[in-house]
C-alpha positions, -999 to +999 in steps of 0.1 A: +000+000+000+012+036-007+027+052+023+006+078+040+019+113+043+010+145+061-002+157+028-029+131+028-040+143+062-040+179+049-061+169+020-087+153+042-089+184+066-094+207+035-121+184+022-144+189+052-154+153+050-149+149+087-171+177+102-179+162+137-158+143+162-146+140+198-112+152+209-088+136+235-104+157+263-138+144+256-151+176+239-176+175+210-159+192+181-176+205+150-158+220+121-176+251+108-148+262+084-115+243+077-098+277+072-070+286+047-038+268+041-012+288+060+014+311+044+032+318+077+051+298+103+031+285+133+004+264+118-008+243+088-043+260+085-052+295+097-085+312+104-102+279+113-136+281+127-147+253+150-173+247+178-162+230+209-191+220+231-211+245+211-187+273+218-173+289+187-135+293+184-115+309+157-077+301+153-051+279+138-048+241+133-017+221+131-017+185+115+006+156+121+007+119+112+013+110+149+005+131+179+040+129+194+054+149+165+040+181+183+068+178+209+094+162+186+091+192+163+095+216+193+061+232+188+056+231+226+085+257+231+078+278+200+055+308+207+046+310+170+022+281+177+003+298+205-025+304+182-033+267+178-069+259+189-069+223+176-042+196+169-051+170+144-031+137+140-038+105+121-026+082+150-021+086+186+015+081+199+027+094+232+010+113+259-019+136+255-029+165+258-003+186+241+006+220+254+014+254+238+045+274+247+024+296+270+015+264+290-022+261+279-033+225+270-049+222+236-072+193+224-061+167+198-084+149+173-072+114+164-084+107+129-078+069+129-110+065+149-130+081+121-114+071+088-094+041+075-060+042+059-074+031+026-100+059+026-073+084+035-051+073+006-081+076-019-087+111-008-081+134-037-071+171-038-102+192-032-109+224-048-120+250-023-150+270-032-139+299-054-164+324-042-188+336-015-218+314-015-241+343-007-227+367-035-250+368-064-248+402-080-219+429-082-246+456-082-240+476-051-209+459-042-187+489-047-208+510-024-207+483+002-169+481+000-165+518+003-188+520+034-168+491+050-136+509+040-147+539+060-157+518+089-123+503+090-107+537+088-130+551+115-122+523+138-084+528+134-088+566+139-109+561+171-081+539+185-057+568+179-082+592+195-083+572+226-045+572+228-043+610+222-064+615+253-038+599+274-004+608+261+020+624+237+009+626+200+044+621+186+048+589+207+013+576+194+022+581+158+058+566+163+042+534+178+018+532+150+046+535+124+066+508+143+035+486+142+034+489+104+070+481+101+065+449+118+046+434+089+025+405+102+052+384+118+070+410+139+041+434+147+041+426+185+079+428+186+080+463+171+053+476+193+071+463+224+102+480+211+083+513+208+071+510+244+106+501+258+122+529+237+099+559+238+105+586+211+114+613+235+141+590+250+156+585+216+156+623+207+170+632+241+199+608+239+207+610+202+200+647+193+211+652+156+230+619+155+218+592+130+243+567+143+232+571+180+197+565+171+207+533+152+228+522+182+198+528+205+172+512+184+192+481+173+208+477+208+174+479+224+161+453+199+189+429+210+201+423+175+238+434+178+264+407+175+277+414+211+241+405+222+240+373+201+220+391+175+221+388+136+231+423+127+265+411+116+248+390+088+228+419+073+250+450+078+286+456+068+314+449+092+323+487+093+286+498+101+283+472+128+316+482+144+305+519+144+271+509+159+287+487+185+310+516+196+280+539+201+260+513+220+289+506+244+293+545+249+257+549+259+256+559+296+220+549+300+211+517+280+174+512+273+157+482+287+164+450+268+149+422+288+130+400+284+140+392+249+118+402+219+120+370+202+123+383+166+110+362+138+140+364+113+136+335+091+124+334+055+127+371+048+139+387+016+170+407+024+151+440+019+124+430+042+146+418+071+134+434+104+169+450+109+166+467+076+133+482+087+149+493+120+175+512+100+147+529+082+131+539+114+163+555+124+165+575+094+128+585+096+132+598+131+163+616+120+145+632+091+116+645+113+136+652+145+134+690+142+097+696+140+084+661+152+066+635+133+030+649+139+039+684+126+059+671+098+031+649+084+004+676+090+025+701+071+030+676+041-009+673+039-016+710+044+009+722+019+002+697-008-015+710-040-051+696-041-051+661-057-014+655-048-019+647-011-012+610-013+019+615-034+032+641-009+026+617+020+044+588+002+073+611-007+076+621+029+078+585+040+103+574+014+139+575+028+169+571+008+204+559+018+218+555-017+186+535-024+150+534-010+152+519+026+117+505+021+097+502-011+067+524-022+042+496-016+052+495+021+052+533+023+016+533+010+005+507+036+020+530+064+002+561+049-031+544+046-031+522+077-014+546+102-007+582+090-041+591+077-061+574+106-038+593+130-040+627+113-079+623+113-080+617+151-055+645+158-075+670+136-107+660+155-088+664+187-077+699+178-111+709+163-095+715+128-126+708+107-110+718+073-081+694+081-106+667+090-122+670+055-089+670+038-078+638+055-110+620+047-109+631+011-073+621+008-082+586+021-113+582-001-093+592-032-062+572-024-050+549-052-050+511-049-024+494-026-004+463-036-024+430-034-018+408-005-030+373+004-063+384+020-070+409-008-066+382-034-087+358-015-115+385-011-113+393-048-119+356-056-148+355-032-164+385-050-154+373-085-133+405-091-110+399-120-099+435-127-087+457-098-088+490-117-120+502-099-107+493-065-090+522-047-074+519-012-107+525+006-125+496-013-095+474-005-098+483+031-134+475+030-127+440+017-103+436+047-129+449+071-155+425+058-131+395+059-120+402+095-155+412+108-175+384+090-156+360+068-130+349+092-156+341+119-181+329+095-207+353+105-224+355+071-259+365+080-245+397+095-222+407+065-234+435+044-228+414+013-255+390+024-280+417+014-268+412-023-280+376-023-315+387-035-327+414-059-337+447-043-375+449-044-379+483-033 
């Protein structure tokens, strides 16, 4: 007989053939949605929706041939797997339950109690449904996407508004930019770095000096060779030596513990977190004199009408012989962080004309680069051409995904209303 592989188990999971079973803890488990095959470390399937004893859970699933591979593969000490809500294995081997790095026990489903090896081997690749089952007409879709995009924008701005009531505006924007530079795999690490190393501390200790800013930021991140970090594999020997000297000379070093646990594998060189920390140092140097908030407000206020988005992007593009980050990432920062912040700040200051200008800039902002979720949502809505999708519509698709698709709350989704003709 053909040897069973983990790929066979993955095919079975994706097929949805086994929708109801009992886990090793005695819970009744129902699969509502098998999720999407993962494109990141830490799981085989992400955004899985299950019901455990009639309680709805959303998270990740990891698959193995035998249950003991969870520990043999080191998942129990890897924080990347802390999002797992269900472990699935063909056969039981070793002790159960398994545990996450955070110490939480996670249930395991043993498939051999529900399916034979012969049936598993006969399982063929399944084609996942290519579109939303409730989406019947594109009429009205663009309006729904724009409304959802404004909801997402308003939610982001409201979060900034709450922060502005508590603290320094430049620090709030600095932390938001750090969050965007983390991409999806190091978002938490960049946010922790912004908390450990506040903006006023950087400016106070490195006034006018780019190399001191780099020493503080990279040193606090724990990525210098003297700290056991990986900076030596990304930056030149001369650059590292200079940064190490400045780090050693600091009289008051920022807090460095506990470790930030950076995800450093499988990055293109240009997207390495260390490269983005270097970009951050240049950006802070560029706006040191007037501050981040004033700098970006001025860019928007002085822009020729219709050129606001280009002015914001040019203000975020930093060159050191070459662009330190690409224009697509700059656009992500502008749409997801700068504009929501500027709206919150303008409302806070009662500057109604600036409120209008920020909103109009967002509504007229050109499309961002596609990502995994945008491609998925375009498939759901049968969108072949992207020429009519601006940034607001794209943000609307992300809002719909995170608010409804991910948790399979279809009946509350605004697209659900498009399933039948409007009889008004």
